[in-house]
N, C-alpha and C positions, 0 to 999 in steps of 0.2 A: 494447547494450541487450537483446540476447537473454539474457545471462548474469543481468541484473538480474531479468528476469521469472521465470526459474527459481529464482533465489535468494529471490525474494519468495514464490513458490507452494509450494515444497517445505517450508519451516518452517511456512507457514500451514496447510497440510493435515495435516502431522505434529502440529500443535498442536490439530487439530480445529475450526479456524475456517473459516467460510464466507467468501467474498468480501465479503459484506455485513457480517459481524461485524468483519472487519479494516477495512473502510471506515469503520464507525462508530467504531472505536477510534482511527483515524488522522485522523478529521474530514475525510473525503473522501467523495464519492459511490462507490457500488459499481461504476458504470461505469468510474471511474478506475482502480480496482484491476484490473479486467478488462483495461482498454487496456494498463496497464504489464505485467500478466503475459503478455498476447498480442502484445507488441511493437508496439502501435499508438500508444503515447504513452510519453514519457519524464518522469518526475517532475522538479520544479523545487524548489529549497530555498526556504523561507520568507524573506521580507525580514526584516532585523533588528527591524523595528518590529512584526511579527506575533507573537502570543502562541505559545508552543511548545505543541504538544499534549501531553496526558499520556503518560507512558511506559506501554509495554504491561504488562499485569499477568501 
């Protein structure tokens, strides 16, 4: 999980995105992004019935 947080934060900051901006694009709350980046949560895959969020622009 430690690697995932780093792998999420580094490109986010290089792209100039805030945690809130990434959260909005990913259709999750900003606290979720923060928790993943800081190793307090692990993301789960959406169920097949869930609509896919739009790709990053």
